[in-house]
KELO-322971 format. One line per 3 residues: number of its first residue (from 1); their letters; for each residue x, y, z of N, C-alpha, C, CB. Coordinates in pm, whole numbers, padded with zeros to 5 digits. Atoms other than C-alpha are relative to their C-alpha. Glycine has a CB too. Layout:
NUM	A	X/Y/Z/X/Y/Z/X/Y/Z/X/Y/Z; ...
***
This chain:
1	MAP	-00097/-00110/00007/01198/-01205/-01429/00061/00021/00138/-00068/00131/-00050; -00069/-00019/-00127/01459/-01159/-01157/-00015/00145/00046/00149/-00037/-00011; 00015/-00137/-00052/01423/-00855/-00926/00113/00090/-00045/-00007/-00003/00151
4	GTG	-00099/-00100/00034/01599/-00545/-01049/00071/-00021/-00131/00099/00006/00105; -00070/00028/00125/01688/-00684/-01394/-00073/00054/-00122/00020/-00149/-00015; 00076/-00050/00114/01419/-00527/-01614/-00024/00148/00007/-00130/-00071/-00010
7	DKP	00031/-00141/00004/01278/-00188/-01703/-00106/00039/00103/-00048/00038/-00138; 00108/-00031/-00093/00987/-00216/-01460/00049/-00003/00144/-00116/-00099/-00019; -00037/00005/-00142/01009/-00144/-01087/-00023/-00139/00058/-00080/00105/00079
10	TVV	00021/00126/-00072/01045/-00444/-00860/-00109/00021/00105/00131/-00049/00067; 00107/-00006/-00099/00733/-00506/-00653/00037/-00091/00116/-00137/-00040/-00063; -00032/00078/-00120/00811/-00619/-00297/-00125/-00005/00087/00121/00063/00079
13	LVH	00125/00024/-00071/00515/-00769/-00111/00031/-00047/00143/-00087/-00105/-00074; -00029/00030/-00141/00523/-00773/00271/-00130/-00038/00071/00068/00121/00070; 00121/00046/-00067/00264/-00980/00456/-00006/00056/00142/-00006/-00154/00003
16	GAF	00019/-00050/-00135/00123/-00889/00795/-00011/-00112/00101/-00122/00086/00006; 00017/00098/-00107/00038/-01067/01118/-00105/-00104/-00038/-00039/00069/00132; 00095/00110/00017/-00147/-01402/01117/-00005/-00048/-00146/-00140/00042/00045
19	ADA	-00007/00041/00140/-00041/-01463/00754/00143/-00039/-00032/-00051/00113/-00096; -00137/00021/00048/00261/-01568/00552/00005/00044/-00146/00044/-00149/00017; -00019/-00052/00136/00400/-01490/00206/-00092/-00067/-00102/00143/-00018/-00042
22	SAW	00089/00067/00095/00165/-01742/00041/-00130/00077/-00020/-00031/-00142/00048; 00121/-00082/00016/-00117/-01490/00095/00006/00083/-00128/-00019/00091/00122; -00017/-00082/00121/00027/-01302/-00205/-00008/-00081/-00129/00134/00071/00006
25	SGV	-00009/00087/00119/00000/-01599/-00447/-00077/00055/-00120/-00052/-00138/00034; 00081/-00051/00112/-00283/-01454/-00657/00054/00129/-00056/-00142/00020/00044; -00058/-00126/00046/-00116/-01113/-00673/00129/-00025/-00075/00025/00094/00119
28	VER	-00126/00032/00066/00223/-01260/-00762/-00024/-00055/-00140/00080/-00102/00082; 00029/00059/00130/00074/-01464/-01045/-00040/00107/-00101/-00111/-00104/00013; 00046/-00105/00090/-00095/-01159/-01196/00110/00099/-00035/-00117/00074/00062
31	LRA	-00109/-00095/00027/00203/-00928/-01159/00104/-00061/-00093/00066/00043/00132; -00099/00064/00085/00441/-01179/-01315/-00053/-00019/-00142/00042/-00135/00058; 00060/00014/00133/00200/-01241/-01601/00006/00130/-00077/-00145/-00047/00012
34	AGH	-00010/-00132/00063/00216/-00866/-01668/00145/00045/-00017/-00077/00103/00082; -00140/-00031/00022/00596/-00875/-01669/00070/00073/00112/00013/00078/-00121; -00061/-00072/-00111/00667/-00727/-01326/00091/-00093/00081/-00108/00061/00090
37	PVM	-00081/00078/-00094/00960/-00855/-01118/-00058/00013/00140/00148/00047/-00002; 00070/00005/-00129/00828/-00958/-00776/00083/-00075/00103/-00138/-00066/-00016; -00053/00073/-00115/00958/-01058/-00434/-00104/00005/00112/00136/00059/00047
40	APA	00091/00004/-00116/00752/-01166/-00131/00075/-00060/00117/-00131/-00081/-00032; -00080/00053/-00110/00992/-01199/00162/-00083/-00029/00125/00111/00098/00035; 00065/00028/-00128/00900/-01338/00502/00019/00118/00095/00055/-00130/00064
43	NPL	-00004/-00106/-00100/00815/-01069/00757/00023/-00067/00136/-00132/00086/-00002; -00028/00070/-00126/00973/-01170/01091/-00111/00009/00105/00127/00054/00059; 00108/-00020/-00097/00682/-01029/01298/00049/-00005/00144/-00107/-00106/-00020
46	RGL	-00059/00000/-00134/00911/-00981/01598/-00005/00135/00068/00143/-00047/-00007; 00002/-00135/-00056/00895/-00604/01645/00013/00098/-00115/00114/00021/00104; 00009/-00091/00114/00836/-00297/01429/00138/00044/-00050/-00082/00121/00038
49	QYD	-00130/-00046/00045/01192/-00163/01423/00084/-00115/-00058/00076/00068/00116; -00072/00117/00051/01341/-00510/01380/-00054/-00042/-00136/-00009/-00117/00100; 00060/00043/00126/01096/-00605/01106/00029/00101/-00111/-00152/-00017/00016
52	GAY	-00030/-00103/00100/01147/-00271/00929/00143/-00008/-00047/-00028/00137/00056; -00141/00011/00037/01525/-00313/00938/00025/-00123/-00086/00088/-00005/00126; -00017/00122/00080/01496/-00666/00803/-00049/00022/-00144/-00076/-00118/00064
55	IAS	00051/-00025/00136/01277/-00562/00508/00089/00101/-00072/-00146/00052/00006; -00092/-00097/00061/01511/-00265/00446/00124/-00071/-00054/00041/00108/00101; -00116/00075/00048/01796/-00515/00412/-00032/-00074/-00130/00048/-00099/00107
58	VLR	00043/00064/00125/01596/-00700/00146/-00002/00103/-00112/-00141/-00064/00017; 00007/-00105/00102/01539/-00373/-00039/00139/00037/-00051/-00070/00124/00056; -00136/-00036/00042/01914/-00302/-00045/00059/-00102/-00097/00091/00012/00121
61	SIK	-00050/00103/00092/01964/-00625/-00241/-00058/00015/-00141/-00033/-00138/00054; 00070/-00018/00127/01746/-00495/-00527/00052/00124/-00071/-00153/00011/00023; -00044/-00114/00080/01871/-00271/-00805/-00122/00068/-00064/00101/-00046/-00109
64	GPI	00105/-00074/00068/01651/00003/-00944/-00117/00034/00089/-00049/-00077/-00117; 00116/-00046/-00078/01314/00144/-00836/-00082/-00115/00057/-00089/00087/-00086; 00078/00101/-00072/01088/-00043/-00595/-00138/00055/00032/00072/-00043/00130
67	VLV	00134/-00027/-00052/00715/-00044/-00528/-00018/-00093/00118/-00114/-00021/-00111; 00005/00076/-00125/00671/-00155/-00168/-00145/-00013/00045/00086/00067/00110; 00140/00028/-00031/00342/-00320/-00073/-00009/-00069/00135/-00065/-00089/-00111
70	GHS	00017/00061/-00132/00225/-00403/00279/-00144/-00028/00033/00060/00088/00105; 00134/00037/-00044/-00079/-00586/00409/-00006/00003/00151/-00039/-00139/-00054; 00025/00003/-00143/-00217/-00526/00759/00116/00064/00077/-00023/-00143/00047
73	YGG	-00117/-00048/-00073/00071/-00484/01009/00118/00021/-00095/00039/-00099/00112; -00104/-00022/00101/00293/-00511/00700/00002/00142/-00050/-00020/-00094/-00116; 00003/-00142/00036/00180/-00155/00625/00092/00081/00091/-00142/00054/00007
76	SVI	-00090/-00067/-00095/00357/-00036/00940/00145/-00033/-00033/-00033/-00042/00145; -00137/00045/00030/00663/-00239/00839/00055/00068/-00125/00003/-00152/-00017; -00053/-00064/00122/00691/-00097/00486/00021/00148/00022/-00095/-00023/-00119
79	NEA	-00020/-00140/-00034/00647/00253/00624/00134/00019/00070/-00116/00052/00088; -00126/-00005/-00074/00939/00185/00857/00119/-00026/-00094/00000/-00103/00116; -00111/00038/00089/01157/00018/00591/00028/00108/-00103/-00032/-00131/-00071
82	ALG	-00016/-00099/00105/01098/00293/00334/00070/00127/00049/-00135/00036/-00058; -00063/-00120/-00054/01232/00562/00567/00149/00005/-00033/-00019/00006/00151; -00143/00001/00030/01587/00449/00486/00034/-00051/-00137/00070/-00082/00101
85	SAN	-00025/00055/00133/01550/00344/00124/-00032/00102/-00109/-00082/-00128/-00022; 00020/-00097/00108/01601/00588/-00165/-00064/-00063/-00122/00132/00064/-00038; 00052/00066/00120/01487/00327/-00417/-00151/-00022/00004/00068/-00133/-00018
88	VKA	00144/00019/-00009/01130/00305/-00289/-00070/00121/-00060/-00045/-00022/00147; 00062/-00110/00074/00928/00514/-00534/-00151/00008/00021/00030/-00014/-00146; 00144/-00002/-00028/00573/00419/-00430/-00030/-00101/00109/-00083/-00032/-00127
91	LVF	00046/00087/-00107/00397/00262/-00133/-00144/-00041/-00027/00013/00069/00139; 00138/00048/00014/00085/00046/-00153/-00038/-00070/00130/-00015/-00097/-00124; 00050/00058/-00123/-00115/-00042/00157/-00127/-00079/-00031/-00026/00109/00109
94	AAG	00118/00084/00023/-00369/-00325/00155/-00061/-00036/00134/00037/-00129/-00081; 00063/00021/-00131/-00610/-00324/00451/00105/00013/00109/-00070/-00140/00007; -00117/-00011/-00086/-00308/-00192/00635/00009/00130/00077/00122/-00015/-00081
97	FLP	-00025/-00117/-00084/-00168/00063/00874/00092/00099/-00071/00062/-00042/00135; -00084/-00109/00048/-00026/00401/00768/00031/00087/00121/-00070/00083/-00116; -00022/-00072/-00125/00121/00518/01098/00080/00128/-00019/00071/-00089/00098
100	AKG	-00084/-00119/-00012/00259/00861/01178/00103/-00026/00109/-00086/00129/00031; -00105/00017/-00100/00567/00903/01394/-00062/-00006/00140/00103/00116/-00009; 00049/00015/-00135/00495/00781/01745/-00129/-00079/00014/-00019/00131/00059
103	ESA	00124/00077/-00006/00182/00582/01652/00029/-00149/-00012/-00096/00044/-00112; -00012/00146/00009/00139/00206/01693/-00118/-00058/-00076/00010/-00063/00141; 00108/00070/00070/-00069/-00044/01500/-00120/-00019/00092/00047/-00135/-00053
106	GEL	00109/00024/-00094/-00270/-00122/01812/-00088/00121/00023/00055/-00046/00131; 00082/-00118/-00026/-00380/00234/01879/-00075/00045/-00125/00087/00115/00051; 00070/-00037/00124/-00468/00294/01512/-00120/-00093/-00021/00096/-00008/-00121
109	AAK	00111/00094/00016/-00685/-00021/01506/-00114/00035/00095/00047/-00143/00025; 00102/-00034/-00101/-00866/00108/01817/-00054/00141/-00017/00058/-00016/00139; 00043/-00140/00018/-00918/00461/01680/-00149/00009/-00027/00078/00065/-00114
112	YPG	00144/00007/00027/-01265/00364/01556/-00051/-00135/00048/-00030/00021/-00152; 00055/00128/-00045/-01497/00093/01690/-00018/-00097/-00116/-00133/00021/00072; 00032/00098/00102/-01553/-00230/01505/00092/-00121/-00004/00003/00065/-00132
115	STL	-00090/00115/00002/-01248/-00454/01552/-00043/-00102/00104/00145/00045/00026; 00033/00110/-00092/-01329/-00792/01706/00120/-00094/00017/-00123/-00078/-00050; -00120/00085/-00002/-00972/-00924/01684/00036/-00046/00140/00117/00074/-00061
118	GQT	-00048/00032/-00135/-00892/-00910/02055/-00062/-00123/00060/-00025/00115/00089; 00069/00113/-00063/-01152/-01164/02158/00025/-00132/-00070/-00148/00027/00004; -00028/00124/00074/-01026/-01418/01901/00143/-00049/00019/-00027/00021/-00149
121	LRK	-00143/00029/-00009/-00660/-01422/02006/00035/-00107/00102/00074/00126/00032; -00059/00098/-00092/-00463/-01703/02167/00144/00043/00026/-00006/-00146/-00059; -00133/-00045/-00038/-00145/-01609/02358/00089/-00119/00032/-00008/00097/00119
124	VPF	-00096/00110/-00019/00159/-01836/02350/00136/00058/00038/00011/-00089/-00128; -00131/-00052/-00038/00483/-01763/02540/00112/-00059/-00086/00027/-00028/00147; -00117/00051/00071/00818/-01793/02360/00126/00060/00064/-00007/00035/-00154
127	PLP	-00122/-00050/-00064/01179/-01753/02480/00064/00111/-00082/00101/-00114/00020; -00069/-00109/00066/01358/-01428/02400/00149/-00032/-00010/-00022/00133/00076; -00142/00032/00018/01716/-01449/02263/00088/00042/00117/00050/00064/-00124
130	GGG	-00083/-00049/-00110/01860/-01243/02548/-00046/-00046/00137/00005/00148/-00003; 00057/00045/-00126/01662/-01422/02815/-00137/00061/00022/00092/00037/00116; 00136/-00047/-00024/01311/-01376/02942/-00098/-00067/-00095/-00006/00151/-00015
133	TGT	00108/00061/00078/00982/-01457/02774/-00081/00106/-00071/-00091/-00085/00091; 00090/-00086/00076/00782/-01291/02500/-00133/-00070/-00018/00061/00036/-00135; 00133/00058/00022/00423/-01349/02393/-00036/00009/-00147/-00106/00072/00085
136	DLY	00048/00005/00137/00311/-01460/02048/-00152/00001/-00002/00055/-00126/-00072; 00145/-00005/00018/-00042/-01389/01929/-00041/-00079/-00124/-00048/00147/-00011; 00061/00076/00109/-00239/-01632/01713/-00150/00030/00000/00027/-00154/00015
139	IKQ	00146/00003/00003/-00599/-01616/01595/-00043/-00145/00019/-00057/00061/-00134; 00048/00136/-00023/-00781/-01922/01728/-00051/-00060/-00131/-00111/-00002/00108; 00027/00058/00132/-00816/-02160/01438/-00150/-00013/-00029/00065/-00136/-00010
142	DLF	00143/00017/00024/-01188/-02220/01485/-00071/00134/-00024/-00064/-00071/00118; 00058/-00132/00022/-01249/-01843/01469/00065/00074/-00116/00013/00083/00126; -00080/-00068/00101/-01001/-01762/01195/-00081/00039/-00124/00116/-00088/-00042
145	HKQ	00076/-00027/00123/-01239/-01788/00897/-00090/00121/00017/-00084/-00122/-00038; 00094/-00111/-00022/-01501/-01555/01040/00071/00131/00029/-00094/-00034/00115; -00068/-00122/-00041/-01253/-01308/01188/00089/00058/-00110/00083/-00027/00122
148	FAA	-00107/-00047/00087/-00978/-01284/00926/-00034/-00010/-00149/00125/-00078/00027; 00013/00031/00143/-01101/-01427/00596/-00140/-00046/-00035/00100/-00107/-00040; 00140/00042/00018/-01481/-01438/00582/-00040/-00020/-00145/-00091/00101/00063
151	DVP	00036/00012/00141/-01492/-01399/00203/00095/-00092/-00077/-00002/00136/-00065; -00089/00099/00060/-01233/-01672/00138/-00067/-00137/00017/00143/00002/00066; 00059/00134/-00017/-01354/-02030/00070/00049/-00068/00127/00031/-00087/-00122
154	SSR	-00034/00058/-00130/-01359/-02227/00395/00119/-00095/-00008/-00120/-00074/00056; -00113/00092/00013/-01114/-02488/00262/00132/00076/-00001/-00014/-00083/-00128; -00122/-00082/00004/-00858/-02215/00189/00024/00065/00137/-00010/00109/-00110
157	ATV	-00014/-00065/-00131/-00926/-02037/00519/00050/-00097/00105/-00133/00059/00043; -00047/00102/-00094/-00868/-02362/00708/00150/-00017/-00009/-00071/-00134/-00026; -00144/00010/00021/-00522/-02391/00555/00070/00125/00052/00033/-00023/-00149
160	MAA	-00058/-00126/-00048/-00451/-02023/00626/00007/00003/00152/-00082/00119/-00051; 00002/00002/-00147/-00549/-02073/00990/00110/-00089/00055/-00136/-00047/00051; -00101/00094/-00048/-00318/-02371/01031/00142/00049/-00025/-00019/-00136/-00065
163	TQR	-00136/-00044/00037/-00021/-02199/00862/00028/00144/00040/00020/-00016/-00149; -00018/-00140/-00038/-00064/-01853/01016/00130/00021/00075/-00117/00048/00085; -00121/-00038/-00073/00251/-01678/01139/-00042/00088/00116/00102/00074/-00094
166	PVA	00037/-00084/-00114/00213/-01538/01492/00081/00129/00002/00019/-00076/00131; -00069/-00128/-00018/00310/-01182/01578/00030/00019/00149/-00085/00119/-00056; -00031/-00033/-00139/00490/-01081/01896/-00090/00115/00044/00151/00038/00017
169	DTA	00097/-00101/-00043/00245/-00876/02100/00061/00140/00006/-00057/-00037/00136; -00065/-00132/-00008/00500/-00595/02144/00010/00067/-00136/00139/-00014/00060; -00007/-00059/00134/00513/-00547/01764/-00119/00092/-00026/00006/-00110/-00108
172	LTD	00121/-00078/00023/00160/-00409/01776/-00007/00124/00088/-00121/-00086/00025; -00006/-00120/-00084/00251/-00154/02043/00124/00084/-00027/-00004/-00039/00147; -00119/-00077/00037/00586/-00044/01896/-00041/00125/-00077/00097/-00087/-00085
175	KAS	00031/-00129/00062/00586/00319/01778/00076/00019/-00131/00032/00115/00097; -00064/-00028/00129/00660/00422/01419/00106/00108/00015/-00105/00043/-00104; -00111/-00096/-00006/00985/00613/01362/-00023/00123/-00085/00128/-00067/-00044
178	GEA	00025/-00113/00089/00842/00842/01094/-00113/-00031/-00096/00126/00037/-00077; 00109/00015/00097/00602/00883/00803/00055/00000/-00142/-00106/00113/00018; -00051/00009/00137/00739/00757/00471/-00104/00049/-00100/00042/-00144/-00033
181	WKT	00108/-00039/00093/00399/00828/00313/-00010/00151/-00019/-00132/-00053/00050; 00002/-00145/00019/00458/01202/00355/00082/00043/-00121/00052/00070/00125; -00089/-00037/00110/00726/01202/00084/-00001/-00098/-00116/00140/00014/00052
184	IPS	00006/00102/00105/00650/00890/-00121/-00146/-00017/-00042/00060/-00137/00049; 00138/00020/00046/00337/00856/-00341/-00059/-00128/00058/-00005/-00005/-00154; 00060/00113/-00070/00096/00625/-00161/-00135/-00037/-00059/-00015/00032/00147
187	FDL	00123/00058/00052/-00191/00401/-00267/-00056/-00092/00108/00024/-00077/-00135; 00060/00074/-00111/-00440/00224/-00042/-00122/-00077/-00046/-00036/00094/00115; 00118/00084/00023/-00680/-00067/-00087/-00070/-00015/00134/00038/-00141/-00062
190	IAS	00076/00001/-00125/-00947/-00029/00183/-00099/-00116/-00003/-00074/00136/00021; 00091/00115/-00010/-01136/-00340/00296/-00120/00040/00085/00072/-00124/00060; 00117/-00055/-00070/-01489/-00232/00388/-00061/-00095/00102/-00105/00039/-00100
193	DDK	00058/00098/-00092/-01579/-00557/00571/00105/-00057/00096/-00065/-00114/-00078; -00113/00044/-00083/-01257/-00581/00773/-00040/-00005/00148/00120/00094/-00019; 00028/00013/-00142/-01297/-00712/01129/00125/00012/00086/-00067/-00134/00027
196	NIP	-00124/-00025/-00075/-00932/-00661/01226/00026/00149/00014/00120/-00068/-00070; -00020/-00145/00001/-00882/-00296/01124/-00128/00062/-00055/00127/00041/-00088; 00127/-00056/00047/-01215/-00108/01103/00019/00083/-00127/-00064/00086/00109
199	AAA	-00008/-00076/00125/-01283/00039/00759/00008/00149/00026/-00120/-00032/-00089; -00005/-00143/-00033/-01336/00379/00923/00142/00044/00030/-00092/00032/00119; -00140/-00031/-00030/-00978/00369/01053/00083/-00001/-00127/00057/-00098/00102
202	QRW	-00073/00005/00127/-00849/00268/00710/-00026/00124/-00084/-00039/-00126/-00078; 00033/-00120/00078/-01034/00553/00543/00068/00123/00059/-00153/00021/-00006; -00062/-00115/-00066/-00904/00801/00800/00149/00006/-00030/-00023/-00006/00151
205	MAK	-00144/00002/00028/-00543/00691/00749/00029/00034/-00146/00058/-00137/00035; -00020/-00027/00142/-00576/00699/00370/-00020/00148/-00030/-00095/-00084/-00085; 00026/-00142/00022/-00724/01048/00380/00113/00086/00055/-00132/00041/00064
208	RAN	-00110/-00075/-00059/-00452/01175/00614/00125/-00006/-00087/00031/-00053/00140; -00117/00018/00085/-00184/01035/00383/-00023/00051/-00142/00040/-00145/-00005; 00037/-00043/00135/-00365/01173/00077/00032/-00109/-00102/00073/00130/-00037
211	AVS	-00029/00115/00085/-00331/00825/-00071/-00108/-00016/-00108/00011/-00128/00084; 00095/00043/00102/-00493/00718/-00397/-00065/-00127/00053/00069/-00022/-00141; 00063/00113/-00069/-00750/00481/-00250/-00111/-00064/-00084/-00056/00045/00133
214	VEV	00107/00079/00062/-00982/00208/-00377/-00062/-00084/00110/00055/-00090/-00118; 00068/00078/-00104/-01243/00042/-00157/-00067/-00122/-00060/-00104/00086/00073; 00060/00125/00047/-01352/-00319/-00199/-00077/-00065/00115/00108/-00096/-00056
217	PSS	00077/00067/-00105/-01612/-00525/-00009/00072/-00126/00045/-00143/-00035/-00049; -00090/00110/-00032/-01346/-00744/00146/00016/-00019/00150/00135/00023/-00062; -00045/00029/-00135/-01251/-00914/00469/00142/00054/00015/-00007/-00153/00031
220	HAA	-00137/-00044/-00021/-00910/-00844/00620/00097/-00068/-00098/00044/-00029/00144; -00087/00077/00091/-00764/-01104/00381/-00013/00049/-00144/-00034/-00149/00008; 00020/-00058/00134/-00791/-00868/00082/00097/-00053/-00105/00013/00149/00007
223	PVS	-00089/00054/00104/-00476/-00997/-00098/-00043/-00137/-00051/00141/-00008/00052; 00046/00134/00039/-00635/-01344/-00102/-00134/00008/-00073/-00011/-00090/00124; 00136/-00002/00055/-00997/-01255/-00177/-00018/00099/-00115/-00099/00033/00109
226	HPE	00012/-00101/00106/-00940/-00955/-00409/00135/00027/-00067/-00056/00130/00058; -00132/-00019/00062/-00608/-01014/-00589/-00006/00084/-00127/00062/-00133/-00031; 00011/-00075/00125/-00736/-00862/-00915/-00001/00150/00027/-00127/-00041/-00077
229	ELT	00008/-00143/-00031/-00829/-00526/-00764/00131/00052/00059/-00115/00027/00098; -00126/-00042/-00059/-00511/-00512/-00560/00110/00008/-00104/00040/-00096/00112; -00100/-00002/00107/-00298/-00597/-00862/-00015/00125/-00086/-00010/-00125/-00087
232	RLI	00020/-00121/00081/-00456/-00315/-01061/00052/00124/00073/-00150/00017/-00034; -00048/-00115/-00076/-00378/-00070/-00781/00154/00002/00004/-00057/-00004/00143; -00146/00009/00000/-00018/-00194/-00761/00055/00043/-00136/00047/-00144/00033
235	ERA	-00047/-00040/00133/00017/-00149/-01137/-00009/00151/-00019/-00081/-00072/-00109; 00006/-00147/00003/-00098/00213/-01099/00122/00058/00072/-00131/00052/00065; -00116/-00047/-00075/00177/00255/-00843/00129/-00022/-00078/00009/-00071/00134
238	TGV	-00121/00022/00080/00437/00102/-01076/00013/00103/-00110/-00001/-00141/-00061; -00005/-00107/00099/00341/00363/-01334/00059/00127/00057/-00138/00028/-00054; -00058/-00116/-00067/00423/00637/-01085/00149/-00022/00024/-00073/00027/00134
241	ASS	-00140/00031/-00030/00747/00463/-00987/00087/00001/-00125/00010/-00134/00069; -00077/00005/00125/00850/00429/-01352/00023/00138/-00059/-00072/-00086/-00101; -00008/-00133/00059/00802/00800/-01426/00130/00068/00037/-00117/00085/00043
244	SSP	-00121/-00078/-00027/01109/01020/-01458/-00033/00142/00041/00090/00000/-00122; 00042/-00135/-00036/00903/01330/-01377/00023/00025/00148/-00146/00023/-00036; -00024/-00027/-00142/01024/01486/-01048/-00127/00019/00079/00086/00121/00014
247	SLA	00122/-00030/-00074/00671/01590/-00956/-00074/-00127/00039/-00091/00088/-00083; 00064/00126/-00034/00559/01227/-00954/00072/-00071/00114/-00006/-00091/-00122; -00074/00061/-00110/00821/01142/-00695/-00029/00072/00131/00149/00002/-00028
250	ATG	00039/-00072/-00121/00643/01360/-00440/-00126/-00062/00056/-00020/00151/-00027; 00119/00056/-00062/00326/01314/-00240/-00116/-00002/-00096/-00036/00078/00125; 00119/00007/00083/-00014/01231/-00381/-00064/00137/-00020/-00100/-00093/00061
253	REH	00060/-00133/00011/-00132/01585/-00306/00068/00080/-00111/00010/00075/00134; -00072/-00075/00102/00141/01737/-00523/-00028/-00057/-00138/00149/-00001/00028; 00032/00063/00128/00066/01484/-00794/-00137/00048/-00048/00002/-00154/00013
256	TWM	00134/-00047/00037/-00300/01585/-00787/00005/00143/-00051/-00095/-00010/00120; -00007/-00139/00043/-00216/01953/-00809/00074/00013/-00132/00068/00084/00105; -00068/-00004/00129/00021/01881/-01095/-00099/-00026/-00113/00113/-00103/-00003
259	LVG	00100/00030/00103/-00268/01728/-01289/-00096/00115/-00018/-00076/-00127/00036; 00089/-00114/00009/-00492/02022/-01204/00067/00113/-00078/-00040/00048/00140; -00073/-00105/00069/-00224/02265/-01320/00014/-00029/-00148/00136/00018/00062
262	LAA	-00011/00038/00140/-00177/02071/-01640/-00131/00024/-00073/00041/-00146/-00012; 00131/-00021/00062/-00550/02081/-01708/-00025/00149/-00022/-00111/-00060/00086; 00021/-00143/00012/-00561/02455/-01641/00085/00058/-00112/00032/00070/00132
265	GTT	-00087/-00049/00106/-00264/02513/-01867/-00052/-00035/-00138/00140/-00054/00017; 00056/00044/00128/-00425/02312/-02143/-00120/00085/-00038/-00040/-00147/00007; 00118/-00083/00026/-00747/02513/-02108/00042/00138/-00047/-00087/00012/00125
268	ALG	-00047/-00133/00038/-00559/02843/-02127/00058/00000/-00141/00104/00051/00100; -00058/00010/00133/-00368/02727/-02433/-00109/-00009/-00105/00093/-00121/-00009; 00110/00013/00095/-00690/02624/-02603/-00072/00132/-00021/-00098/-00105/00047
271	AGL	00067/-00129/00012/-00852/02960/-02526/00083/00097/-00083/-00027/00059/00140; -00086/-00088/00078/-00552/03142/-02669/-00005/-00030/-00148/00143/-00010/00048; 00007/00038/00141/-00568/02945/-02992/-00132/00044/-00063/00017/-00152/-00016
274	VMA	00131/-00043/00052/-00939/03018/-03030/00000/00149/-00028/-00112/-00035/00099; -00003/-00146/00019/-00882/03393/-02984/00086/00037/-00120/00054/00070/00127; -00087/-00029/00115/-00598/03390/-03237/-00072/-00028/-00132/00130/-00082/00009
277	MRR	00073/00036/00122/-00816/03216/-03494/-00109/00104/-00029/-00062/-00141/00013; 00104/-00102/00021/-01096/03471/-03438/00061/00127/-00056/-00073/00029/00132; -00065/-00122/00050/-00855/03761/-03491/00037/-00015/-00147/00125/00034/00083
280	RRN	-00035/00024/00141/-00735/03607/-03818/-00123/00009/-00090/00066/-00137/-00015; 00122/-00004/00082/-01092/03559/-03942/-00050/00143/-00015/-00110/-00089/00062; 00046/-00139/00006/-01183/03919/-03853/00085/00083/-00095/00000/00063/00139
283	AAA	-00089/-00074/00088/-00875/04052/-04031/-00027/-00035/-00146/00146/-00029/00034; 00027/00042/00137/-00953/03848/-04340/-00131/00061/-00050/-00005/-00154/-00009; 00129/-00059/00041/-01313/03972/-04344/00016/00149/-00026/-00109/-00023/00110
286	SRL	-00023/-00143/00019/-01191/04332/-04311/00065/00026/-00133/00086/00056/00113; -00070/-00019/00129/-00954/04295/-04606/-00095/-00025/-00116/00122/-00095/-00011; 00096/00030/00107/-01233/04141/-04812/-00096/00115/-00023/-00078/-00126/00032
289	SEG	00094/-00111/00015/-01474/04427/-04739/00069/00121/-00063/-00059/00039/00137; -00071/-00111/00062/-01207/04682/-04831/00018/-00021/-00151/00136/00019/00066; -00016/00029/00143/-01152/04504/-05160/-00129/00021/-00076/00049/-00142/-00021
292	L	00128/-00020/00068/-01524/04519/-05238/-00031/00149/-00007/-00114/-00075/00074
***
């Protein structure tokens, strides 16, 4: 199904640093089997504002509602891209960053202890378009399996290590322009065995964003090792994005309170019906006794 041509929202999958779009293969297969239109564009990994603007340009090419999914640093990118896109109806983060305005991926990863990424990195200089030199970051191939994808078969991890996309070091220190998750329903897959972004940091970000969260015993490579769980979470997000109810187009907190209010209203209605039935029975018994 081509993006934007069906009744279902288009799911746009944005990979993070040290990965490429092939990391979404298992998720794409499952989403397409369920009839969802899907795109998995390449994330430039050159800088947060640049990457966000690039993904936003992809979103403008899609008609209809969009569920935007980001893994790792891709979480920062989708947050940035969604700030200027009215079609994004839900955000899904997978072992990713949910930055607030002025926060960077690097400082969020360091908020809690546990990341061992720094000691596995290899720095490679590259020429900047306007002159000067930038620095690309790679995970050393011999350390990639243990650091990034410990629960992925070694044969697959070896290929992932060789085909990894480097990230410019400045992308991880760039500051977010705002918080799309404050106004767009958000969902979060937390990887409890993550060695790049500590699980404690992921839980803290999910709680702050009031995101609907699911935790899995996964390495940082959650889209590869847990595509089934991630797909189910994305499908929950597509249900929110498909709804025409205005209250579902708000934050998770408002959605939760809407459900609470609905439950309370249902309880009150049930109590009213019970009282009405009791009054009818009492009246009928009274008429019967008068007749006797």
